[in-house]
Each structure stands twice: as C-alpha cells, then as structure tokens.
N, C-alpha and C positions, 0 to 999 in steps of 0.2 A: 852812751856817753853822758846824757844828762842824768841818768840815774847814778852812775859811778862818780862822775866829776861834779855833779851839782848838788845832789841829795845826800849820798852816802857820808860825805864829810860833816854834814850838819845833823846827822841822826845818831843818837846814842847807841852804844852797844846793847844796852837793855831794850831799846826800842826795836832794834833790828832782830834781836833774838826773839822778842814777842811776834814780830811780823813773820819770822821763819817758822815759828810754831803754828801760827795761823795758817800759812800757806800749806804746810804739811798736812794740817788736820782738815783743811777746807772749812775752816771756821765761818759760819754763817754771818758772823759779826763783821767780817771783812767784806765790805760792799764796793761795787762798781757803780759809777754814775752819780755818786753823791760824796760830799766831804764827810758829812755825819748824818746819822739818823738819831733824833729828829733833825731837820734842816737847820742850818745856822741862821735863823731868823732872830731879831732882837727880842722878841717876846719869849724865846726859850733858851736864851744865853745861859741861864742858871740851871737848866734841866740836866739830868744825867745822860750821858752818851749811851746809845743803845747799839750802835754799829758805826763804822768809819772806814774811809778809804785807806790805802796803804800807808800814806803819810800820817794821817790821822791816827790810825791803828798804833803807829810807833809812839806817838804822844800819849794816847790814851792808855793802852795796855802796857806799854813799855815804861813810859815816864810818869805815870800816875795822874794824868790830867783826866778829870772825871766830869767836866761840864761841857756843854756844847760850845760855849764861848771860849773856854780854855783851849779846846782842841782846835776850833776854828782859828784862833790867834796863832797857834803852834803852826798849823797848816800854812797861813799866810807868811809866817816868819820863814818857814823852810823854803817856800816858793821864791820869796824876796832874796834870800841868801843864795839859792841856786842860780837865780838869774844873774846875781852879782858875780858869782864865781865863774859863770860861763861867759859873761860879758855881752849878753844879749837880752834885751827886754822880752819878757814872757817866754824865755827859753824853757821854763818848766813845763809849758803846755805840751811839749813833745812827749815827755814821760806821762803826763796826766791823760792826755788823749789816748796814747797806747794802752794805759791801764784800764781805762773806761770801756774802750772799744774792743779790745781783744777778747775772744771767747774765754770764759773763766778757767777752763781746764789748761789752755794754752798759756794764759797769763799766769796762772799758779806755777806751772812748770818752769817757765822762762824767768819769772821774778824770783822764784825760790832759788834757782842757780845763781842768780845775781846776788841775793841776800847771803847765800852760804859763801860765796866768794868774798864778799865784803867782811863777813865774820872771820873767815879764815885768815884774812890779812891783818886783823886786829888781835885776835887771840891765838897765841902760840899753840902749835900742835901738841906740844909736850906739856901743856898746862895741867891736865889731870894727874900726870905723873909728878909734877912739881908740887901739886896740892897734896897728893898723897904723901910724898916725902916730907913735906912741911908738917902735916898731922903726925906722922910717925915720929918725927924729930921732937915734937913738943911734948 
C-alpha cells in the first residue's frame, strides 16, 4: 500500500523504468541500508552519486539528478509526499524499512513485480504497435 499509493504516484515513468532495469540486472548501484553513496552529508552535497536506494535510484538514473544533495532532496520530497498521500506521519518508513531489511533477492523479486505493475498501468500494452504505426505513417 505504501509503495503503490504513496510512492508510485510521485515517481516519474522514466524513474520507474530505470528502477525496473536495475532490479532485473541486480545493478550493484542499487543499495539497501543507505539513501546514497556517498552518504548525504553536508560536506559531500555536490559530489556525484555512486549508488542509491530504490527512491534515490529513480531520481538519479531516471530523472538525471547527479549529486548527493540533489538525490537526497528528491528522496525527502518523495517521502514527504507519500506521507501526505497516505495521511500518516512517517508512513514512508513501512516501505523504507521493508526495502532495507528484506534479503536482496527477495526484495528484487517483490519490488520488480510492483514496479512492472506500476509501469503497466501507465504505459499502454499496445504502445510499441502504436509507435511502429506512427513511424510507418510518417
């Protein structure tokens, strides 16, 4: 519920697509137990991101945020908006704790299913056919 109703509505399709690809490939840059690598400290706010959690990964690899500070701000905004959507202070923690504490293979499997569901609801199944028809017609 927290993922579907809280986070999915605030994440871009490009962010979800990047996360899907990372989950499928077991990208080592998708990390558990941290928001970003390097950690979001004031002294490294302008440093490039080397790795990020699921939310941070969406902002970093999907939306083009490339600094620790930018990804941290994105993460905080996503959490705030999820809490607002769910009407519960710190509701985001239920997803964040699950993501951090679940064994990696299980997390990847379960979150991948959720991300694919979210993308399927956004992108029509016939989109490749529509695109091919548009290219042929042009």
